[in-house]
Each structure stands twice: as structure tokens, then as C-alpha cells.
N, C-alpha and C positions, 0 to 999 in steps of 0.2 A: 797798744793794740787791745781791742775789746775782747771779751771772753769768746764770743761767737767766732771771731777771726782766728783766735788761738786754736779752738777746737777744730775748725775746718783745716787749718794748717797741719795739725797733728794727723787728721784723717788723710789728707793728701800724701803726707810723708809716709804714713803706714801703707797706703795703697801702692805707692811707688816701690817701697821696700818689698812688699809681697810680690809684686810683678817682676822685679829684677831677680828674685830668688837668691840673692847673694847673702842675705842675712837670714838665719833660721827663723821660721815663723814664730816659734816660742819667744825668741829674743825680741822680735818686733812687737809682739803683744805685751811683753813685760815693759818694753820701752814706752809703749802707749800709756800704760798705767803710771809709770814713773813721771812721764812728761806732764800728765794731767795733774799730778801732785806738785811737781816742780814749778809749774806755771800758776799755781794757786786756784786752779779750776775746781779741784776736789781736795778734801782733806785726806790724810794718809789712810784713815779707816775706809773712806769711800773708794780710794784708789785701789785698795787691796781687798775690798769686800767680795769681788768676784770669785776669789779662791775659796771662800766659804759658802758660796751660793749653792742651794740644793741641786740646781741644774748640773753644776760641775761634779758634785758628788755622785749623782745618778749616772752621768756619762762614764765616770771612772769605773763604777761598779759594773756597767754593761760590758766593758772590755774584759773584765774578769770572767763574767758568765760566758762570753763568746770564746775566750781562751779555753775554758773548761770543756765546752762542746767540741772544739777543734782538737785539743790535746788528747782527748779520750776516744777520738775516732768516730764521734757521732755524725759529724758533717761528712766524713769520708763514707760512712755507711749509707747515709741518706743519698749522697751523690751516686754511689754504685747501684743502689736499689732502684732509683728512679731512672737514671740515665741508661742503664742497661736494658730497660724496658722501652726505650725510645726507638728501638730498631736501628737500621743502618741507613735509612733515607734522610737526606739533609733536613727537610722541612719539619717532619715529626720530631727529629732529634733536637733541632733548634727550639721548637716549642716547649719540649720537656725541660731542656736546660733553662730556658727563660723562666718558666713557672717555678722550677726548683729553686733557683737563686732568689727569686722574688719572695717566696715563702720564707726561706732562710734569712734573708735580709730583714724582713719584718720582725724577726725574733732576735737576731744577733747583730744587726747593723750591716751597712754596706761593705765596709772593709773586711769584716770577719767572714762574711759569706763568700765574697769574691776570692779572698786569699785561700779559703778552704777548698773551693771548687776548681781553681785553676789547674792543679795537677790532674784531677779527675777528668776535666773537660779535654785537656790536651791528650791524655791517654786515649780517651774514647774517639776523639777526632782522628788520631793517627791510625787507630785500629780499623776505622771504617773508611780510611782513605781520603779524608778531608783535611785541608790545611788548617792548623789551629787559628790562623788569622780570620777564618770564616766563622769561628765560634767564640773567640774570647772577647771581642768588642761587644757583641750582643750580650755576653755574660755580664759585663760591667754596666752596660746601659740598662739592661733589665733589672739589675740591682737598684739602680736609681729609681726606677718606677716602683719596685717592691718596697723601697723605703717609705713609700706613702701609704702602706697598708696598715701600719700600726704605730703606736707611739714610740716603740723601741727601735724603729727602723733607722733613725739617724738622729744625731744631736740636734739638728735643726728643728725636728718635730717637738722636742722637749723645750727648746728655746721659745718657739712661737706659742706653745701652750701656756708657758709661764708668762709670756708677754701679754697674752689675751687676758689672763687673770689679773695681772698688774694694771691693765688698762680699765679695769672695772667690769669686765665681762666674766666669762667662766672659762676654765681650762677645757681643752678638748679631751674627750674620753679616749680610752685605749684604742678602740677600733674605729673611731669616728673618721680618722684620716682615710680609711678605706673607701669612703664615699667619693673621694677624689682619686684615690689610688687605683681603684678597679678600672675606671675608664682609661687611666694613664697606662696601666699594665696591658689591657686589651689592645689599645692603640699601638703601644710600643711593639708588642709581639707581631701585630699585623704588618707594621712597616718593615720589621726585620725579616719576616717570612716572605713578604712580597717583593721587597726591593733590596734585601741584604746582599744577595749574590752579586748584583751589579755595583752596589755601593761599597762593598768590602774588598780589600785587596786579597790577592791569591799569592801568599808569600810564605816561605819556609823560615822559621825562626832559627837563630844561631844557638840559643840556649833553651833547653827543655827541662821541666821538672822530672824527677825520677818516676818511672813506672815500677812499683814495688814488685809485682809478679814477674815482670821481665828482668828486673834487677836480680831477684833471687835465682831465676833460671840461669842467668849469665854467670853468677858466682858458682852455682852448682856445677856448671860445665867447666869453668876455668880451674876449679880446685878438685875436679873429679870426685865430687861428693855423691853419696847414694841418692837416687831419685826420690826415695820415699822420706828423706830427711827434711823436716820442716825447718826452714831457715828464718822465716819472718812470721811471728804469731802474736797473740794478744799479750802474753807476758814476756816472751823471749824473742830475741832477734840476733842479728849479726851486723858487724861493721868491718870494713876494710881499712887498715891503717898502714902508714909507711913510716919506717924508722928514719928519723932525720939525723943529720950530722950532729955529733956531740951528745947524742941521747944517752942517758945512763943505761939503757937497755943493750947498747952495743957490747958484745962479748958474752951476753947471757945465752945459755944453751936452751933452746926451745924446739919442740917438734910437735907435729900434729897429734892431738889426743891428750896432751898434757895441759895442766892449768898454768895460768900466768903467775908471776911471783905473788900477786895479791891473793890468789886462790879463788877469785870471783869469776874469772872468765876462762873459757876453754879455747885453746888454739885449734882451729879447724883446718888451717892450711898455712904454709909458709913457702913463699916464692922469691926467687932472686933472678932478676932480668927475665921474668916471665916463665921461669922453669921451677919445678918443685924442688925443694931442698929437704933432704932427709939425712939421717945418720950422723956421722961425725961432722958433716958440713953445716949442721943446723945450729950454728952459732951466729947470733944476729950481727949483721953488718949494716952500715948506713945504706939506705936505699932498698932494704928488704921490705917485702909486703906481707902483712899478716892478716889472716881472716879470723876474727875473734867472735865467739858466741857467748851469750849469757842473758841475764835479764836486762830489760831496757834501762833500768835504773843503774845497774853496774856498768853497762856499756857507756852511758853518758858520764858517769863519775870517773871512770878510768881512762877515758879518751879525751878529757877536757884539758889536760895539762900539756906541758911542752915535750913530754917523753915521746909522743907519737904525733903524726900528722893524719888527721881523719880524711878519708876519701869521700865518704858519704856520712853526713852528720846523723847519728842515730835518732836524735830528736826529730829531724825532718822525716826520716823513714817511719818512725813510730806513728806519726800523725796520719799516715796513709793506711794504717791497719784498722779495719772497721771494728767498731764497738770494743775498744780496749778496756783496760782496767778503769773503773770509775764511771763508765758510760751511763749505766742505769741511774746512778746517783745524780749525775749531771742533768739527765733528762727530767728526773723528778723535781729537782731544784728549779729548773727552767719552767716547768709546768706550774709549780707553786708561785713563782714570781709573776707569770702571766695572769694567773687567777687573781692575785693581789692587785695587779695593775688594772685588770678589766673590771673588777668589782669596786675599786676605789676605797677599799677598807682602810688602807694606809696611804700616805703620800708616796709618789713615785720614788723619791730619794730613799725613803725608809724601805720600800720593797727591794730596791737595788742593794742597799746595805745588808739586808737580811739574806738575800741570795748570795752575795759575795762572801759573807761570813759563813754561810752553810757550806759553800764550796771548799773553804779552807778547813773548817771543822770536820767536814766529811772526808777530808783527805783526798778530794778530787785533784786539788792543786796544793802544792806546798806554799807557805807564805812568800817565799822568794819567787816562785813561779807567778803567783798572783800579782806581786808588785811589778814584775817584769812585763806582764801582759798588758798593763795599762799604757795606752799611747799618751805619754806625758806631753808630747807636742800638742795634741788636741786639747788636753786638760788645761795646759798653760795658755793656749790660744784662746779658749773660751773664757777662762778666768781673767785674762788680761784685757780682753775686748769688752767684757761686760761693763767696766767703768766708763768706756767710751759711750755706750748707750745711755748711762746715767748722765754723763756730761751733755749729751745731745739734748736731753730733756731739761736739765737744770739751767743751762745757759740760753735756752731758746733757739738753739741751732736747728733742732727738728722742726720747730715752728717756721723758721725761715725757709728751709728747704721745702716743707709742705706747701707754704704759701707760694713759693716759686713754681712748684708743679701745678698748683691750682691756677696760677697766673697764665701758664701755658695752655692748659686744657679747659679752663673755666670751672666753675663750681656748680654748673647746672646738672651735670650727670656724674654720679659716682663711678659709672663704668669707665669713663675717660680717665678719671683720676686713678682708678685701679689699673688701667692699661699702662699709664705712664709709670706708675710704681713698679709694675711687673717688668717693663722694658729696662728700666734702670737696674733692677735686681738681676735680670738675665745677663746684661752686659758686664756688670761687676763680677758675677759668678763665673764668668769665663776667665777672668784675670786673676782673681784671688780666691782663697778658700770660700766655699759656699757657706760655711759656718760663720766666718768673719763677715761675709756679705750680709747675711740675715741679721746678725747682731747689730750691724750698722743701720739696717733698714727698719727694724722693729719700731724704734721711737718715731720714725718718720711716718710709718703706717698708722701708728696710734694717733698722731696729730691730724693726719689726713681724715681719718674716720671721725674724729671729734669735730673738726671744722665743717665737715659735711653733715654733721648730726646723723651719722650712720653707725651701724654696728661695726665693731672692730673685727669680728670673727671672719667675714669674707676677706678682709685685707690680710689678716694673719695666715689664713689657709692658702691664699694666693701666694704669699711670700714663701711658704713651704714648697708649693709646687714649682715655683720659679727657682728656688734654691736647689731643687733636685735636677734642674735642667742644665747641668754643667757638662755639656757634651762636646764642645768644639775644640778643646785642647787636652793634651794628655796631663797637663798640670792642674786642671780644674779641680780634680778630686784625686784622692789616693788610689781609688779603684781604677780610674783611667790610667794612672801611672803603672799600676801593678801588672796590667795585661800588655803593656807596651813591648817589653822584651820577649816574653814567651810567645806573643803573637807576631813578632817581627814588624811591628807597626812603625810608621814614621809620623812626625808631627802633623803633617798635612793630611793624614788618613782620617783623622777624627771628624772633621767638619762634614764630610760627604754623607755619612749616616747620621751624624749628630744634628745637622741643620733641620731635616724634616722632623726629627724627634723634638728639637727645641720648639719648633712652631706648634707641634701638638701640645706640648706642655703649656705654651703661652695661651693657646686657645682654651684649654681646660681651665687655666687660672682666671681668665677674663670672662669667659662665657658660661662655663659650667659651674664654677664655684659659687657665684652669686645666686644661682638657682637653688642651691642646697642651703647655703648660709645667707640669708636675706640681708640686704642693706638696712 
């Protein structure tokens, strides 16, 4: 079997594995790299070179920056400030939500923005009497459009920018993506505002994220606490725990007002079977419920072990507190990173490393929190699939596919070649990760541009646009998956609103992009 056939076989097997979702994406990507080495297509250094690629480093650093903004309550504050000014009417509220998530996505990536705003959007929707299903899919889809506003919006932007540079052109600048992103965002909001009510389901979800203010009010009523007592604040909070069987706390005498054995937390309430427990009966038994107060750090530290079962994770509650500890430092670091990226003083990977390092050194996040914030699945996926792009070029596979596309559409018009490339990208992007899709398509786009004696820039930008058009299934992107449960969506709900948006993205990629980036 020749090298081209081997590479295509590895590609087909990878796509099938991605589609079946039975093997973790990271394992599939690692399997691709190992298979390329085992079959002699690449050397071991080439097969593993993706994990040291600057693109991978930059993507990992962006996850840390995103976590810093989320963990310190910056995104919660932004959501509350903007959404509460959207009023109670459906259309203005939707427009504000779409604009907010688009701006956040441009700075901290699709997944970070959507994850941060889901609780806020659900709470706002319920308060104004709208089902969350009318709000959450627009949230995810607007994030896809917002990812096209700046370099940091999605890993795909970073990949195509580096791909353009590797092809002998220039990398895209930080805000250059916005030339395509703005019409995408305007069109997306228009379609959602005009047709969303008919295309979105009216459904009540079974699981909702916590509303912090309502949660605090419920706890205050249940444990008969004073109305003026602050339960959830910037530095301190509360959490409810249950004493499990065989807990070492069983038999310990506790009562409201005293501290726990560690001395770090205060017992605010003790209940057994829904009734307050005081006096001589306040000896802990299995099944007792405790309301504990203290700093967020102490709450997380003392409820993480097997001694108690946490009802509401304090780490989750803390994220909903606007502008918590470290928020100002996180915003300053973000602003500095954006300036470095926009001016091009240092390479993107260096700007990301500096920002991630400043977040840890500035104690916005601990080193452990920083490591945990990185989506290692994405990092491994990109690192493992980059060698496949290398193999596409070195074995001539990209030339073969490009010539096949040209054979179908002819080489007289670069517009037809661009259309064929975009259709292939859009189809693959609904079945497998859009990041993996673009990594596969970059070398093909490079060869197409070269064979047509055209600039590679419109082909790369069109790839980015089509990579963001992953609307038809809940598994196309992590953001689509995230809104599925809180929105109460079914698999077949996505294509109804997703199809007109996909057509919009396809039109922008084929008709608008070449007007800005000439062939």
C-alpha cells in the first residue's frame, strides 16, 4: 500500500472513530499520531511534533485565562450588568444576550463564554417567564459567530492563521477576523430575532443551574436565619452538606453558632429529617444536614473529602458571585494580553504564556487550578491531529484531494473551488470536531490555492467561517452539547435553527470573504 492510501485509511478510520463517539477524541488523535509513525509515514519526532507546536501552547494558555475570568466572577458580572439592562421583552433580551456572548467569546473562546453565561441566561429567562429553550441555543450559536471577531475566539482561528503563514502568506492580525465576523454576527442575530420563536422548541428542562440569590433566600428561610445576614458574598459563602454513613463526624456534638472541629467553618444550621436540631440532640447522625459558613477557600477545602456529601458545590456557587477576589487582576491581565496580540509585539504563543504565568504569579488561580482549567482533550486533539496535516503535505495526499476537487469543479474559477472546499468542510464539521475538521482541510486549502495560482488567505478565512458553522447536531461542538440539558433540547432540535445559519455562513465564506481577501 502506498503512502497516500495509508494516510487516507488513517483519516477514514479517525473520522469513523470521531463519529461513533465510542473512543475518546484524545485517544483517537493520539492513535493517529502513533499510526503515522508505525506505518513509516512520519518519523517519531514528526509524529509528536504537534505537542510542541506554538498553536497548542497558545490554546492551552487561553483556557487558563478563560478560567481566571470565570472563577473570579468577571463573566458573571458582565452577564448580570448587560442582561439585566435588556428588559423583559423577548427580542431585545435575545439581542443583548447574543451580543454579550459574542464579545466574551472573542476574548475567552466559545466554550468559556457559553459555560459562564448558561446559569445567568437560565435565571434571566425564568424570571421574565420565558422557557430557557428559547434562549440557550441562540446563546451557543451566537458564540459561534462571535468566535469570528478576534484571533482568540476559537482554536480554529489560531490554526488557520498559522496555516496561512506556513503556506508563504502572512498570519491574520488579531482583529482581522472581524471583517468576516461582523456580518456573520449581524446575520445570526437577525435570523434568531426574526425566526427563532418558530424554529426553537418551547420546552421546560429537567435540570437547571443554581440561581444564587434564590438559593440564598431558600437557605435563609429553611434555617430561619436573619434577613440581613449575607450568606453569599465576594470572600465568604455557605454550603449545605449531608453526613453520610460511616462518616467520622457521626457522634460529634455540634450546634448552630459553634465552629467545626477544624475551626475554619461556622455551623449556621443543623437539621434532621427537615427539623431543626438543638440542645442535647445536636449529636451528629447519618443523614443530618448541616449549613456551614466560611471563606470560599475553607468551604472548598473542608467539603472535598469523604466526611460529608456536598449538596451544592461551593466552587460552582462562587462562580456566580460577581467580581470576586482577583477579578481586577484577571481583567488587567486579559487587557495586557489583548494589547500584545493586537500590536503583534510578541508571537501569540508568547503572549499566552505571559498571561497564564501572570495569572498564577498574581494568585488569581493556584497552579493546580490552572492545570485543571486546561481542556486537555482539546490540547491532545490538536497536538495529535497536526501530524496528519504534515502527512497530507509530505505524502502528496493533499495534492490528490485538491486535484480531485478541481476535477469536479474545474480550474477556471477559484470561486467554484472555494465553494467545493467549504461544502466539504461544513459536512465534516457536523460529524466531527470543527478543530479536527480544519486541521484536515488546511493542507488541502493550501494546495488548492497554489494550483489555482491564487492567494491562500481567502481559502484559510473561508475555512474558519465554515469551521464555525457547526450547528446541525449537539455533538458538533462542546458549546452545542453544553446547552442541551439545561435547554431541554433533543437531537433533532438543532437543525431547525441551525440550517438557515449554516447557509448564512456558507454564503459569507464563498461570496463575502473573497471580496475582502482577494484571490
